[in-house]
C-alpha positions in Angstrom: 111.5 27.7 40.3 108.6 30.2 39.7 108.7 32.7 42.5 104.8 33.9 43.9 104.2 37.0 43.5 103.1 38.8 47.4 99.6 39.0 47.3 98.4 42.2 46.3 94.8 44.1 46.7 93.0 44.9 43.4 91.1 47.8 44.6 91.9 50.3 47.5 89.3 51.2 49.9 90.8 54.5 51.4 94.0 55.9 50.9 92.7 57.6 47.6 93.7 61.1 46.7 91.7 63.2 46.4 89.1 60.8 48.0 86.3 61.6 46.1 83.6 61.7 48.9 85.3 64.8 50.1 84.6 66.1 46.6 80.7 65.8 46.2 77.8 68.1 46.6 75.6 67.9 49.3 71.3 66.9 47.8 70.1 69.6 50.1 70.5 71.1 53.5 68.7 68.2 55.1 70.1 65.1 53.3 73.7 66.2 54.1 76.8 64.3 53.2 79.1 63.2 56.1 82.7 64.3 55.7 84.9 61.2 55.8 86.6 62.6 58.7 83.5 63.3 60.5 82.5 59.6 60.3 85.8 58.1 61.4 85.3 60.3 64.5 82.1 58.9 65.0 84.0 55.2 64.5 86.7 56.3 66.9 84.2 56.7 69.5 82.6 53.8 68.6 85.7 51.9 68.3 87.0 53.3 72.2 83.5 52.5 74.0 84.0 48.5 72.2 87.5 48.5 73.5 86.5 49.5 77.6 83.4 47.1 77.1 85.3 44.0 76.0 88.4 44.2 78.1 90.1 46.6 75.7 89.6 44.6 72.4 89.7 45.8 69.2 86.3 46.1 67.5 88.0 46.0 63.8 89.3 42.1 64.6 85.9 40.9 65.8 84.6 39.0 62.1 81.0 39.0 63.9 80.4 41.6 64.8 77.5 42.9 62.4 76.9 46.7 61.0 74.0 48.4 59.6 73.8 51.8 57.7 70.2 52.2 57.5 70.5 55.4 55.1 73.3 55.6 53.4 73.7 58.1 51.2 77.7 58.2 50.4 78.5 55.3 51.7 81.0 56.3 53.5 80.2 54.5 56.9 79.9 51.0 54.9 83.3 52.2 52.9 85.0 53.2 56.7 84.1 50.4 58.5 84.7 47.7 55.8 88.3 49.4 55.1 88.6 48.9 59.0 87.6 45.3 59.4 89.7 44.5 56.3 93.0 46.0 58.4 91.8 44.6 61.1 91.0 41.0 60.2 94.2 40.7 58.5 95.3 37.9 61.0 92.6 36.0 61.2 91.8 35.7 57.6 94.8 36.0 55.9 93.6 35.4 52.4 92.6 39.1 50.9 90.1 37.9 48.7 87.8 35.6 51.5 88.8 38.7 54.0 87.2 40.7 51.8 84.0 38.7 51.1 83.6 37.9 54.8 83.1 41.5 55.9 81.0 42.8 52.7 78.7 39.6 52.5 78.3 39.2 56.4 79.0 42.4 58.8 78.5 45.5 56.4 74.5 46.0 55.6 72.9 48.9 54.3 69.9 50.8 53.1 69.8 53.0 51.0 67.6 56.5 50.7 67.0 57.0 47.3 68.4 55.1 43.9 70.8 57.8 43.1 72.3 57.1 46.6 71.9 53.4 46.3 74.3 53.5 43.1 76.8 55.7 45.3 77.3 53.7 48.2 77.7 50.6 46.1 80.7 51.9 44.1 81.9 53.5 48.0 81.9 50.3 49.2 81.9 47.6 46.8 83.8 49.8 44.0 81.2 49.2 41.5 78.0 49.7 41.4 76.7 46.6 40.8 77.9 44.5 43.9 78.3 41.1 41.6 80.1 43.2 38.8 83.2 42.0 37.1 84.8 45.0 38.2 83.0 44.4 42.4 86.0 43.6 44.9 83.2 41.2 46.3 83.1 37.9 44.4 79.9 36.0 46.5 77.3 38.4 46.0 74.5 37.0 43.2 72.3 40.3 43.3 73.6 44.2 41.9 71.9 45.2 45.3 74.3 43.0 47.2 73.9 44.3 51.1 73.3 47.7 50.1 69.7 47.7 49.3 67.1 50.3 47.6 63.3 49.8 46.2 60.7 52.2 45.8 58.3 52.2 48.8 55.1 54.4 48.9 54.0 56.6 51.3 50.5 55.8 53.3 48.5 58.6 52.8 45.9 59.6 55.5 44.0 62.1 54.2 46.3 65.0 53.1 49.6 63.8 54.8 51.6 60.2 55.1 50.5 58.7 58.8 54.8 58.1 58.8 56.3 61.0 58.0 53.7 63.5 57.6 55.1 63.8 53.7 52.0 66.0 52.2 50.3 64.0 49.5 50.6 67.5 47.1 53.6 67.1 47.3 55.5 63.5 47.3 52.6 61.6 45.5 54.9 61.3 42.5 54.9 58.9 39.8 57.3 56.2 39.3 59.9 57.9 37.7 60.3 60.6 40.7 61.7 60.0 43.7 59.0 59.9 46.8 61.4 60.2 49.6 59.2 56.9 51.1 62.6 55.7 53.6 62.1 51.9 53.9 63.4 52.1 57.4 60.4 54.5 59.0 57.8 53.8 56.5 56.3 50.3 58.7 55.0 49.6 62.2 56.8 46.3 62.6 60.8 47.4 61.4 62.2 44.1 62.7 60.2 42.1 59.9 61.2 44.6 57.1 64.7 44.1 57.5 64.1 40.5 57.4 62.2 41.3 54.3 65.0 43.1 53.0 67.7 40.8 53.9 66.2 37.3 53.4 66.2 36.2 57.0 66.3 37.9 60.5 68.7 40.4 61.5 70.7 41.2 64.2 72.6 44.1 64.3 76.0 44.6 67.0 75.9 49.0 65.7 73.8 51.3 63.8 75.3 54.0 62.9 74.7 57.1 60.2 73.4 60.4 59.5 69.7 60.3 58.7 67.6 62.4 56.8 66.4 65.9 58.8 63.3 67.2 57.5 60.3 66.6 55.5 59.6 69.2 53.2 56.1 71.0 54.5 55.3 68.2 57.0 54.4 70.7 59.7 52.0 72.3 57.4 51.8 75.3 54.9 56.1 75.9 54.0 56.7 74.6 57.9 59.2 71.4 57.6 58.7 69.2 59.8 61.9 66.8 61.4 62.3 63.4 60.9 65.5 62.1 62.1 64.1 61.4 65.4 61.6 59.1 63.6 65.1 56.8 62.6 66.4 57.5 65.7 63.6 55.5 67.7 63.2 53.0 64.9 67.1 51.9 65.7 66.3 51.8 69.0 63.4 48.8 68.6 66.1 46.8 66.9 67.8 46.4 69.9 71.4 46.6 68.9 74.2 47.4 71.4 75.2 50.6 69.8 73.6 53.4 68.0 75.4 55.8 66.6 73.7 59.0 64.7 74.9 62.4 63.7 71.7 64.8 63.7 70.9 68.3 63.7 71.4 69.4 67.5 68.2 71.6 68.3 66.7 68.8 69.5 68.6 69.4 72.6 66.6 72.3 73.8 63.7 73.2 71.2 61.9 71.7 67.8 58.5 70.9 67.1 57.4 67.5 67.7 60.7 66.6 69.6 59.7 67.0 73.2 59.0 63.3 74.1 62.2 62.6 72.0 64.4 65.1 73.7 63.1 63.5 77.3 63.5 60.2 76.5 67.1 60.8 75.2 68.3 63.0 78.3 66.3 60.6 80.7 66.7 57.1 80.4 70.8 57.0 80.6 71.6 55.2 77.8 73.8 58.1 76.2 77.8 57.7 76.9 78.8 60.3 74.2 77.2 63.1 73.3 79.4 65.6 71.0 78.0 68.6 70.2 78.7 71.5 67.4 76.8 74.6 67.8 78.7 75.8 64.2 77.5 73.1 62.0 80.4 74.1 59.6 82.9 73.0 61.6 81.4 69.4 61.3 79.8 69.8 57.6 82.1 72.7 55.7 79.9 75.2 53.9 76.7 73.5 55.3 74.7 76.1 58.2 72.1 74.0 60.2 70.5 76.3 62.6 71.4 75.4 65.8 74.5 73.4 64.7 74.6 69.5 64.7 75.5 66.8 67.3 76.7 63.0 67.1 75.6 60.2 70.0 76.6 56.9 71.5 73.8 55.7 72.3 74.4 52.3 74.4 71.7 49.8 75.2 73.7 48.0 78.4 75.1 51.2 79.2 73.0 53.3 82.0 74.7 56.4 83.8 75.9 60.0 83.0 77.0 60.8 80.0 80.9 62.1 78.4 79.8 65.8 76.8 82.3 67.3 74.2 81.2 70.7 72.8 83.5 72.4 69.6 83.6 75.7 69.0 86.4 77.1 67.2 88.1 74.1 66.5 88.6 73.9 70.6 87.2 71.0 72.6 85.5 72.0 75.8 85.3 68.2 77.5 82.6 67.4 80.4 82.7 64.0 81.5 79.8 62.3 83.8 77.4 65.3 82.8 73.9 64.1 84.2 71.9 64.6 81.0 68.4 64.5 83.0 69.0 67.1 85.0 66.4 69.6 83.5 64.0 69.5 80.9 66.1 70.7 77.7 70.2 70.3 77.5 72.2 73.2 78.3 75.3 72.8 76.2 78.3 74.6 78.1 79.2 73.1 81.1 80.4 76.8 82.4 76.7 77.9 82.2 75.4 75.5 84.8 76.8 77.4 87.9 75.5 80.5 86.5 71.9 78.7 85.6 71.9 77.0 89.0 72.6 80.5 90.9 69.8 81.9 89.6 67.1 79.3 90.2 68.3 79.0 93.4 66.4 81.9 94.6 62.8 80.0 93.6 61.5 83.1 91.8 58.2 82.9 89.6 59.2 82.9 85.7 58.7 85.5 83.2 57.4 82.9 81.2 53.7 83.5 83.2 53.8 87.2 81.3 54.8 85.4 77.9 52.0 85.0 75.4 51.8 81.7 73.2 52.3 82.3 69.5 50.1 84.5 67.0 49.3 86.3 70.5 45.8 88.2 69.1 45.1 85.8 66.4 46.1 87.8 63.9 48.3 86.2 61.3 51.9 87.9 60.3 50.8 88.4 56.5 47.4 90.5 57.4 46.1 92.9 55.4 43.3 94.4 56.5 44.9 97.5 57.5 45.3 101.3 57.4 48.4 103.6 57.9 45.7 106.0 59.7 43.4 105.6 62.8 40.1 106.4 63.3 37.1 105.6 65.2 37.1 101.8 66.3 40.4 101.2 65.5 43.8 100.4 67.3 47.4 100.4 66.8 49.0 97.2 65.2 52.3 96.9 65.5 53.7 94.5 62.2 56.2 93.7 59.6 55.6 95.6 56.5 58.2 94.8 53.5 60.5 93.5 55.8 60.4 96.6 58.3 58.5 97.6 61.3 55.5 99.3 61.0 52.1 100.5 62.9 49.3 100.2 61.5 45.7 100.8 62.6 42.8 97.8 62.4 39.2 97.7 63.8 38.9 96.7 67.4 36.0 94.0 66.4 37.8 91.9 64.7 40.2 90.4 67.4 38.7 87.1 68.5 41.9 86.4 70.9 43.4 87.4 74.0 40.6 90.7 73.2 41.0 91.4 77.8 45.0 92.4 76.7 44.0 95.5 74.2 44.0 97.3 76.9 47.1 96.7 78.8 50.4 98.1 79.0 52.9 95.9 77.2 56.0 94.6 76.2 55.8 93.4 72.3 59.2 91.0 71.4 60.0 89.6 68.4 59.0 86.1 68.0 62.4 85.0 66.2 65.9 86.8 65.9 69.0 85.6 64.3 72.1 87.1 63.2 74.2 84.4 62.5 76.2 82.1 64.6 78.8 83.7 65.9 79.6 85.3 69.5 79.1 87.2 71.1 75.0 87.3 69.8 72.1 89.9 70.7 70.2 86.8 70.8 66.9 88.2 71.1 65.5 91.2 69.0 64.2 94.9 70.0 61.4 95.0 72.1 58.8 97.5 71.8 56.6 99.3 74.5 53.2 99.3 73.5 50.7 101.8 74.8 47.0 100.6 75.6 45.0 100.3 73.3 47.7 97.5 71.0 47.8 94.8 69.7 50.4 92.5 67.0 50.7 90.5 63.9 52.0 86.3 64.7 55.7 88.3 63.9 56.0 89.1 68.0 54.7 87.9 71.6 53.2 90.1 73.7 54.8 90.3 77.6 51.8 91.7 79.7 49.8 92.9 81.5 52.2 95.9 83.7 49.9 98.5 85.8 51.9 101.1 83.8 54.2 102.5 81.2 56.8 102.7 84.3 56.6 98.9 85.1 56.7 98.3 81.1 59.8 100.4 80.7 61.2 98.9 83.7 60.6 95.2 81.9 62.1 96.6 78.9 65.2 97.4 80.9 65.9 93.9 82.4 65.0 92.5 79.0 68.1 94.5 77.3 70.4 93.1 80.0 73.0 90.8 79.1 72.1 88.0 81.9 68.2 87.9 80.8 69.6 87.1 77.1 72.0 84.8 78.5 69.2 82.4 80.3 67.2 82.8 77.2 69.7 81.7 75.4 70.3 78.5 77.0 67.1 77.2 75.5 66.8 79.3 72.4 68.7 76.8 70.1 67.3 78.2 66.6 66.5 81.5 65.3 62.4 81.1 66.7 62.5 83.2 70.3 59.4 81.0 71.6 57.3 81.4 75.0 59.2 78.3 76.4 62.7 80.2 75.5 61.8 82.6 79.0 61.5 79.6 81.4 64.3 79.9 83.3 64.4 84.0 83.3 62.9 85.1 86.9 60.4 88.2 87.4 61.6 91.0 89.1 60.0 94.4 90.5 58.9 96.1 88.0 59.7 99.6 89.8 63.2 100.6 89.0 65.6 101.0 85.9 67.3 97.1 85.6 71.2 97.0 84.9 73.5 93.7 84.4 75.6 95.2 87.5 72.4 95.0 89.8 71.4 91.5 88.5 74.9 90.0 88.9 75.4 91.5 92.5 71.8 89.7 93.4 72.5 86.5 92.2 76.0 86.5 93.2 77.5 86.1 89.5 81.9 86.1 89.9 84.0 88.3 87.8 84.7 84.8 85.8 81.0 83.9 85.4 80.6 87.7 84.0 83.2 87.4 82.0 82.2 84.0 80.3 78.3 86.3 79.7 79.9 88.8 78.3 82.0 86.8 75.5 78.3 85.7 74.5 76.1 88.0 74.6 76.7 91.4 73.1 74.9 94.8 74.8 72.1 95.5 73.4 71.4 99.1 73.6 68.1 101.7 72.4 69.4 101.5 68.5 69.5 97.6 67.8 66.8 95.9 66.1 
């Protein structure tokens, strides 16, 4: 009697050695391929939440759950989901081929962001760049795309920019043979209708998960890029999934141009169940540096409450359970800082913010060239950056059209940006300049004024150099830019003495353990520091 050989898989969804998706290079810093280990961490967080909400049942043993990655690149999320379902549904659908066909045709869906990534994602999930090809592990697809869709979309130009993503027409109005990065998921006012068009019927997804594109080149005007990852999050919410999990840059937690409304919604609505924060992006994405780090979250449409927060630094996990995310207008990333901040704010003193100028305090651009090295009649001192170094030049007083009343005040000039890597202890802020009147500065600086005397200005300068001052700034400064808003939590003092950390620690009741924590984060700042 002929023996039937045991059923064997003609393919492998996991366990390759090496895993090819650990070896591919990123497209760019804003289109980062997710490492398999990181994707699986997100899936573990999702599965734990599902089990808690469904009496301990296994997410991967449910054949009705539908998953979407609306911006798939390497296909890692879809591949790992398919692999987990293949194992989890083994008892319910014993036949391997039927099981795989069910998973890939009924449960796992993706939208690619470019033509290249669509092929890469299909190769990862179907083991073939054609879903209906002879080498595909799925045998039920009629189309080459399967459930991983990509078609070229066009931007909607209004003047010089796209109304959906802010792309510059001069950069992204490209011919058909070139990628124009008009991502289908966000280039629509009705994302539910868009998905109906894409997948050929009304679609309701239980889980939306992935790693969206981060920014649009030139979207903020000139050479500045604009964040777009929040647009993908907002569109995903409109699809009303039960769970939404995405990895994004972490700068939305405390800053970012155009992210105020997004941050307020995320922190205040109570739908975030888990937030995992990597202040150093290299710990999440080896070899990739994203200023301010990265984070991933689990959003639950049926949940309303506080959030469990995990902060990962130097491979150590610091867990804060039941955090109230909306306590402040920005998120304080390290729970150890909360007690210190609350002690300072309890005094209810006026904020230094009232003394700090906005961007470009005198209306003089960084690249301003109409200045001279020597002064003269009608000219005033101009603090600027020349050939990457600080310099003092002179310009015509009559050319100042903004904040002219501040010219003749004693002021402290502070750098608008300071970055020195992601390691700690960190300096946080660049060296200040006590500027005698009459004086102005370029866009490279902000000004703190007015002060009634040189003594008062020097008193503020001593305060600025303290660790506590810079620690309070660091709680809101998540990138190299120290904008006016980063000074919100720094209280004013009396400007009649030389301020030291010892005086401030005593005033605010900072304990020895809290001092040790502050000093582990903020290094001393001497007169010679830049």
